[in-house]
C-alpha positions as a Python dict, from the first residue, in 0.01 Angstrom:
ca = {
    (1, 'M'): (0, 0, 0),
    (2, 'L'): (82, 392, 79),
    (3, 'L'): (313, 287, 344),
    (4, 'Q'): (505, 94, 41),
    (5, 'Q'): (499, 381, -139),
    (6, 'I'): (643, 589, 106),
    (7, 'L'): (918, 333, 219),
    (8, 'T'): (1016, 371, -192),
    (9, 'I'): (1054, 689, -167),
    (10, 'L'): (1215, 772, 145),
    (11, 'T'): (1451, 488, 38),
    (12, 'W'): (1537, 606, -268),
    (13, 'S'): (1579, 946, -146),
    (14, 'I'): (1820, 850, 100),
    (15, 'W'): (2038, 654, -110),
    (16, 'I'): (2025, 953, -374),
    (17, 'I'): (2156, 1166, -126),
    (18, 'Y'): (2444, 956, -22),
    (19, 'A'): (2569, 898, -402),
    (20, 'V'): (2559, 1269, -470),
    (21, 'A'): (2695, 1361, -126),
    (22, 'V'): (2998, 1084, -177),
    (23, 'V'): (3071, 1250, -528),
    (24, 'L'): (3126, 1539, -414),
    (25, 'Y'): (3309, 1478, -127),
    (26, 'L'): (3532, 1276, -362),
    (27, 'W'): (3542, 1596, -629),
    (28, 'R'): (3711, 1803, -405),
    (29, 'T'): (3884, 1634, -208),
    (30, 'A'): (4058, 1527, -470),
    (31, 'R'): (4148, 1861, -626),
    (32, 'V'): (4310, 1923, -343),
    (33, 'R'): (4451, 1600, -127),
    (34, 'G'): (4479, 1376, -455),
    (35, 'L'): (4237, 1056, -523),
    (36, 'G'): (4393, 834, -264),
    (37, 'A'): (4304, 1083, 58),
    (38, 'A'): (3974, 1151, -138),
    (39, 'L'): (3922, 751, -50),
    (40, 'R'): (4027, 713, 259),
    (41, 'G'): (3839, 1003, 367),
    (42, 'L'): (3507, 847, 287),
    (43, 'L'): (3581, 600, 619),
    (44, 'T'): (3492, 937, 788),
    (45, 'R'): (3189, 968, 1097),
    (46, 'A'): (2955, 1117, 810),
    (47, 'T'): (2992, 955, 556),
    (48, 'L'): (2906, 605, 822),
    (49, 'V'): (2660, 762, 963),
    (50, 'L'): (2491, 853, 618),
    (51, 'L'): (2542, 487, 506),
    (52, 'L'): (2394, 330, 803),
    (53, 'I'): (2089, 524, 806),
    (54, 'A'): (2010, 455, 394),
    (55, 'I'): (2114, 77, 413),
    (56, 'G'): (1832, 101, 812),
    (57, 'I'): (1590, 228, 518),
    (58, 'T'): (1659, -1, 274),
    (59, 'L'): (1611, -284, 539),
    (60, 'L'): (1273, -140, 649),
    (61, 'Y'): (1117, -124, 320),
    (62, 'R'): (1247, -527, 231),
    (63, 'S'): (1082, -631, 561),
    (64, 'V'): (755, -447, 623),
    (65, 'L'): (441, -582, 353),
    (66, 'F'): (141, -425, 377),
    (67, 'V'): (-115, -658, 255),
    (68, 'E'): (-457, -497, 78),
    (69, 'P'): (-804, -637, 230),
    (70, 'Q'): (-870, -775, -150),
    (71, 'Q'): (-493, -954, -169),
    (72, 'V'): (-352, -1214, 3),
    (73, 'G'): (16, -1368, -9),
    (74, 'V'): (238, -1620, -56),
    (75, 'V'): (588, -1600, 93),
    (76, 'V'): (888, -1775, -113),
    (77, 'S'): (1152, -1829, 197),
    (78, 'L'): (1536, -1910, 177),
    (79, 'I'): (1484, -2025, 546),
    (80, 'S'): (1148, -2242, 527),
    (81, 'P'): (1243, -2612, 506),
    (82, 'D'): (1025, -2624, 231),
    (83, 'G'): (1050, -2314, 37),
    (84, 'Y'): (782, -2117, 108),
    (85, 'R'): (602, -2039, 415),
    (86, 'D'): (250, -2303, 466),
    (87, 'R'): (37, -2029, 530),
    (88, 'P'): (0, -1690, 328),
    (89, 'L'): (-17, -1346, 417),
    (90, 'R'): (-397, -1224, 470),
    (91, 'S'): (-444, -876, 510),
    (92, 'G'): (-247, -625, 749),
    (93, 'L'): (104, -532, 825),
    (94, 'R'): (311, -807, 793),
    (95, 'W'): (663, -884, 843),
    (96, 'I'): (931, -1073, 605),
    (97, 'V'): (1344, -1148, 627),
    (98, 'P'): (1481, -872, 389),
    (99, 'F'): (1668, -1027, 118),
    (100, 'A'): (1550, -1409, 235),
    (101, 'E'): (1192, -1438, 189),
    (102, 'E'): (992, -1274, -131),
    (103, 'V'): (631, -1174, -156),
    (104, 'T'): (358, -1304, -435),
    (105, 'I'): (58, -1117, -407),
    (106, 'Y'): (-274, -1267, -550),
    (107, 'P'): (-604, -1138, -573),
    (108, 'I'): (-904, -1274, -394),
    (109, 'F'): (-1199, -1089, -574),
    (110, 'W'): (-1415, -1200, -764),
    (111, 'Q'): (-1302, -1203, -1114),
    (112, 'T'): (-1462, -1260, -1442),
    (113, 'Y'): (-1328, -1385, -1753),
    (114, 'T'): (-1544, -1314, -2076),
    (115, 'M'): (-1491, -1491, -2438),
    (116, 'A'): (-1707, -1325, -2678),
    (117, 'S'): (-1706, -1242, -3046),
    (118, 'K'): (-1691, -851, -3004),
    (119, 'P'): (-1393, -732, -2834),
    (120, 'T'): (-1525, -475, -2643),
    (121, 'E'): (-1679, -762, -2432),
    (122, 'G'): (-1374, -1006, -2440),
    (123, 'Q'): (-1020, -1006, -2289),
    (124, 'K'): (-897, -1114, -2641),
    (125, 'A'): (-877, -871, -2912),
    (126, 'G'): (-1106, -1021, -3259),
    (127, 'D'): (-1343, -1268, -3196),
    (128, 'D'): (-1329, -1519, -2909),
    (129, 'S'): (-1595, -1678, -2873),
    (130, 'I'): (-1638, -2091, -2866),
    (131, 'L'): (-1717, -2234, -3155),
    (132, 'A'): (-1882, -2571, -3112),
    (133, 'R'): (-2018, -2815, -3281),
    (134, 'T'): (-2416, -3033, -3182),
    (135, 'S'): (-2469, -3390, -3207),
    (136, 'D'): (-2661, -3300, -3559),
    (137, 'G'): (-2353, -3220, -3710),
    (138, 'Q'): (-2461, -2818, -3670),
    (139, 'E'): (-2172, -2591, -3590),
    (140, 'V'): (-2275, -2291, -3291),
    (141, 'S'): (-2097, -2033, -3195),
    (142, 'L'): (-2136, -1929, -2824),
    (143, 'D'): (-2048, -1608, -2564),
    (144, 'S'): (-1949, -1706, -2209),
    (145, 'S'): (-1836, -1505, -1916),
    (146, 'I'): (-1682, -1690, -1569),
    (147, 'I'): (-1746, -1543, -1234),
    (148, 'F'): (-1506, -1687, -1014),
    (149, 'Q'): (-1227, -1590, -740),
    (150, 'I'): (-910, -1733, -581),
    (151, 'D'): (-970, -1955, -280),
    (152, 'P'): (-747, -1771, 7),
    (153, 'E'): (-625, -2123, 167),
    (154, 'E'): (-551, -2288, -190),
    (155, 'V'): (-347, -1943, -270),
    (156, 'I'): (-19, -2145, -234),
    (157, 'R'): (-147, -2428, -443),
    (158, 'I'): (-237, -2232, -730),
    (159, 'H'): (139, -2042, -675),
    (160, 'I'): (271, -2325, -707),
    (161, 'E'): (84, -2518, -982),
    (162, 'W'): (41, -2232, -1199),
    (163, 'Q'): (193, -1889, -1082),
    (164, 'G'): (-51, -1592, -1253),
    (165, 'R'): (-88, -1816, -1564),
    (166, 'Y'): (-405, -1969, -1392),
    (167, 'M'): (-628, -1774, -1563),
    (168, 'E'): (-464, -1801, -1944),
    (169, 'D'): (-344, -2179, -1910),
    (170, 'F'): (-650, -2337, -1717),
    (171, 'V'): (-919, -2154, -1687),
    (172, 'R'): (-942, -2054, -2003),
    (173, 'P'): (-880, -2351, -2166),
    (174, 'V'): (-1104, -2573, -1952),
    (175, 'V'): (-1452, -2329, -2018),
    (176, 'R'): (-1392, -2394, -2390),
    (177, 'G'): (-1327, -2763, -2343),
    (178, 'L'): (-1629, -2803, -2120),
    (179, 'V'): (-1825, -2638, -2346),
    (180, 'R'): (-1743, -2784, -2633),
    (181, 'T'): (-1769, -3140, -2508),
    (182, 'Q'): (-2132, -3002, -2316),
    (183, 'V'): (-2267, -2884, -2672),
    (184, 'S'): (-2237, -3189, -2821),
    (185, 'Q'): (-2460, -3372, -2658),
    (186, 'Y'): (-2739, -3148, -2792),
    (187, 'T'): (-2911, -3107, -3114),
    (188, 'V'): (-2939, -2770, -3247),
    (189, 'D'): (-3305, -2711, -3174),
    (190, 'E'): (-3271, -2800, -2848),
    (191, 'V'): (-2931, -2531, -2809),
    (192, 'N'): (-3228, -2327, -2964),
    (193, 'S'): (-3475, -2416, -2722),
    (194, 'Y'): (-3540, -2386, -2389),
    (195, 'K'): (-3252, -2695, -2341),
    (196, 'R'): (-3032, -2403, -2333),
    (197, 'L'): (-3125, -2312, -1990),
    (198, 'D'): (-3050, -2726, -1890),
    (199, 'L'): (-2711, -2668, -2108),
    (200, 'E'): (-2601, -2343, -1900),
    (201, 'R'): (-2672, -2563, -1555),
    (202, 'D'): (-2464, -2833, -1673),
    (203, 'L'): (-2179, -2631, -1753),
    (204, 'D'): (-2245, -2450, -1420),
    (205, 'K'): (-2201, -2797, -1255),
    (206, 'Q'): (-1906, -2913, -1430),
    (207, 'V'): (-1702, -2552, -1419),
    (208, 'R'): (-1769, -2590, -1087),
    (209, 'V'): (-1591, -2935, -1003),
    (210, 'V'): (-1322, -2842, -1200),
    (211, 'F'): (-1257, -2557, -1057),
    (212, 'Q'): (-1279, -2641, -690),
    (213, 'E'): (-1014, -2955, -764),
    (214, 'K'): (-783, -2634, -844),
    (215, 'G'): (-825, -2440, -610),
    (216, 'L'): (-1070, -2194, -728),
    (217, 'V'): (-1394, -2073, -653),
    (218, 'L'): (-1698, -2020, -915),
    (219, 'D'): (-1994, -1792, -855),
    (220, 'R'): (-2122, -1827, -1187),
    (221, 'F'): (-2141, -1936, -1546),
    (222, 'I'): (-2288, -1717, -1752),
    (223, 'L'): (-2409, -1769, -2142),
    (224, 'R'): (-2428, -1505, -2295),
    (225, 'N'): (-2525, -1561, -2632),
    (226, 'I'): (-2565, -1870, -2846),
    (227, 'A'): (-2495, -1815, -3314),
    (228, 'F'): (-2603, -1999, -3482),
    (229, 'S'): (-2497, -2066, -3897),
    (230, 'P'): (-2622, -1857, -4195),
    (231, 'E'): (-2808, -2101, -4309),
    (232, 'Y'): (-2950, -2238, -3957),
    (233, 'A'): (-3043, -1911, -3900),
    (234, 'A'): (-3266, -1830, -4244),
    (235, 'S'): (-3461, -2170, -4179),
    (236, 'V'): (-3562, -2129, -3823),
    (237, 'E'): (-3648, -1718, -3951),
    (238, 'Q'): (-3863, -1852, -4244),
    (239, 'K'): (-4002, -2109, -4018),
    (240, 'Q'): (-4099, -1823, -3761),
    (241, 'I'): (-4250, -1579, -4069),
    (242, 'A'): (-4454, -1972, -4134),
    (243, 'L'): (-4598, -2027, -3780),
    (244, 'Q'): (-4682, -1645, -3769),
    (245, 'N'): (-4897, -1716, -4088),
    (246, 'K'): (-5054, -2013, -3957),
    (247, 'M'): (-5157, -1800, -3619),
    (248, 'A'): (-5275, -1504, -3799),
    (249, 'A'): (-5469, -1709, -4026),
    (250, 'E'): (-5626, -1927, -3721),
    (251, 'Y'): (-5643, -1613, -3572),
    (252, 'Q'): (-5863, -1518, -3876),
    (253, 'A'): (-6089, -1829, -3882),
    (254, 'E'): (-6122, -1820, -3533),
    (255, 'Q'): (-6291, -1469, -3556),
    (256, 'M'): (-6501, -1575, -3874),
    (257, 'R'): (-6686, -1823, -3645),
    (258, 'K'): (-6716, -1636, -3357),
    (259, 'L'): (-6898, -1396, -3586),
    (260, 'A'): (-7106, -1655, -3768),
    (261, 'Q'): (-7193, -1843, -3390),
    (262, 'G'): (-7255, -1449, -3293),
    (263, 'E'): (-7512, -1390, -3596),
    (264, 'A'): (-7681, -1766, -3563),
    (265, 'D'): (-7733, -1678, -3186),
    (266, 'A'): (-7900, -1338, -3260),
    (267, 'T'): (-8101, -1519, -3541),
    (268, 'R'): (-8225, -1826, -3282),
    (269, 'T'): (-8280, -1534, -2994),
    (270, 'K'): (-8483, -1351, -3246),
    (271, 'A'): (-8711, -1627, -3384),
    (272, 'Q'): (-8744, -1763, -3044),
    (273, 'A'): (-8836, -1398, -2957),
    (274, 'Q'): (-9119, -1411, -3218),
    (275, 'S'): (-9215, -1725, -3190),
    (276, 'D'): (-9285, -1608, -2782),
    (277, 'A'): (-9473, -1327, -2922),
    (278, 'L'): (-9687, -1513, -3160),
    (279, 'K'): (-9801, -1789, -2870),
    (280, 'M'): (-9856, -1488, -2656),
    (281, 'I'): (-10102, -1316, -2894),
    (282, 'A'): (-10242, -1650, -2992),
    (283, 'D'): (-10365, -1713, -2599),
    (284, 'A'): (-10445, -1371, -2584),
    (285, 'L'): (-10732, -1366, -2900),
    (286, 'A'): (-10871, -1738, -2807),
    (287, 'K'): (-10924, -1544, -2448),
    (288, 'D'): (-11092, -1238, -2600),
    (289, 'K'): (-11183, -1236, -3032),
    (290, 'N'): (-11248, -871, -2983),
    (291, 'L'): (-10861, -821, -2963),
    (292, 'L'): (-10838, -837, -3313),
    (293, 'T'): (-11039, -550, -3473),
    (294, 'Y'): (-10861, -393, -3173),
    (295, 'Q'): (-10537, -440, -3314),
    (296, 'Y'): (-10671, -344, -3664),
    (297, 'I'): (-10800, -3, -3477),
    (298, 'E'): (-10449, 64, -3394),
    (299, 'K'): (-10307, -22, -3753),
    (300, 'L'): (-10530, 211, -3906),
    (301, 'A'): (-10558, 469, -3659),
    (302, 'P'): (-10267, 704, -3783),
    (303, 'A'): (-10437, 764, -4157),
    (304, 'L'): (-10801, 794, -3986),
    (305, 'R'): (-10993, 1038, -4058),
    (306, 'A'): (-11367, 906, -4020),
    (307, 'M'): (-11519, 661, -3906),
    (308, 'L'): (-11841, 402, -4005),
    (309, 'V'): (-12027, 325, -3701),
    (310, 'P'): (-12200, -23, -3757),
    (311, 'S'): (-12414, -103, -4053),
    (312, 'T'): (-12713, -50, -3865),
    (313, 'G'): (-12633, 311, -3822),
    (314, 'Q'): (-12714, 568, -4095),
    (315, 'Y'): (-12472, 799, -3929),
    (316, 'I'): (-12065, 907, -4117),
    (317, 'L'): (-11943, 1060, -3748),
    (318, 'P'): (-11612, 1266, -3834),
    (319, 'L'): (-11330, 1261, -3632),
    (320, 'P'): (-11177, 1621, -3589),
    (321, 'T'): (-10980, 1454, -3273),
    (322, 'F'): (-10778, 1263, -3537),
    (323, 'E'): (-10654, 1526, -3700),
    (324, 'D'): (-10280, 1582, -3665),
    (325, 'Q'): (-10122, 1904, -3671),
    (326, 'A'): (-9896, 1861, -3904),
    (327, 'L'): (-10204, 1817, -4144),
    (328, 'A'): (-10347, 2133, -3939),
    (329, 'A'): (-10117, 2366, -4007),
    (330, 'T'): (-10134, 2249, -4377),
    (331, 'P'): (-10337, 2483, -4611),
    (332, 'A'): (-10646, 2287, -4811),
    (333, 'P'): (-10525, 2282, -5177),
    (334, 'T'): (-10798, 2426, -5411),
    (335, 'V'): (-10987, 2177, -5594),
    (336, 'R'): (-11113, 2318, -5958),
    (337, 'A'): (-11407, 2144, -6114),
    (338, 'T'): (-11306, 2054, -6483),
    (339, 'Q'): (-11640, 1861, -6566),
    (340, 'P'): (-12000, 1886, -6470),
    (341, 'V'): (-12024, 1750, -6106),
    (342, 'T'): (-12434, 1632, -6050),
    (343, 'A'): (-12498, 1623, -5715),
    (344, 'T'): (-12777, 1369, -5661),
    (345, 'V'): (-12989, 1434, -5314),
    (346, 'S'): (-13231, 1116, -5190),
    (347, 'A'): (-13455, 1125, -4956),
    (348, 'P'): (-13511, 832, -4686),
    (349, 'S'): (-13718, 569, -4854),
    (350, 'T'): (-14074, 549, -4772),
    (351, 'P'): (-14367, 318, -4773),
    (352, 'A'): (-14441, 242, -5194),
    (353, 'N'): (-14835, 358, -5128),
    (354, 'N'): (-14703, 736, -5006),
    (355, 'R'): (-14400, 780, -5284),
    (356, 'P'): (-14334, 1090, -5310),
    (357, 'T'): (-14279, 1311, -5633),
    (358, 'P'): (-13932, 1320, -5673),
    (359, 'A'): (-13718, 1557, -5646),
    (360, 'P'): (-13602, 1781, -5939),
    (361, 'T'): (-13250, 1768, -6073),
    (362, 'R'): (-12990, 2052, -5974),
    (363, 'R'): (-12695, 2096, -6247),
    (364, 'P'): (-12461, 2424, -6170),
}
């Protein structure tokens, strides 16, 4: 590319210099010696050398061609039997016959052609998505991209059949037609489900085969987006909302079932523990009857202030050791007698023949 630019600038510069020099020579010579003499003076050695230099640079410019690594050239030749060279020009510095051969450059890098609803994403202005109809009559809009390249060995065929029109006259209509045909094999629910991957895979295979027949190599067919009619989109949204509500209700019911099951398990475990405890108590009582008396005393222990000895004894034994600290720290209340109190002291019983004289009654 740089060589071509240099040769172009050099060629135009030489021809401009030659033209300016000729015009100046004719103007000056015609004023002094006349126009005829000025025209005959153009055949001088200086002007002929300058003319030969300009022609030589022009021939060099027309015969030297540098092909970029990402390009390939098709040579249309007047001296070839078929009108073109049977082999394309690959990258590098190449020579052609000036004015008898012409080279058309084609890119061999990967190209992307996008058809989308948004103008900023596709090659076309406006909505360029593919409208297709499913097998159940629903209309869908599909955005797609095709990544492909020209097969370098088939570039001459592409030039003969399509020239530079292969993108608009072949790639675009073929892809749109295949997409519409393939979408018609699916229902709208299948297109909106996991079948979308199958649709994309089938389209990739079909486009690859058709491109290969025409000298193009497909890298990948990409199904970018699928848009549905507003009515179908609204029905799908309502279905999703109903499904979400159903899932939420099922989740709440499951949580309630788990909570009830947990409470039942806890009640069952508690009852089993109580049953086991009662069995252990029954076994212990069967072995030792005094255990029940011990348990009774244990229950009375926090409030016990005195203990009665067995009926054979006649003494009331105070138990100061059972007084808790709280009661000891609390002052005893003052008791005021509002009624006369009579205290009777009885002596121990004696035989009837030695009965003592009753003690007098004391009143406060």
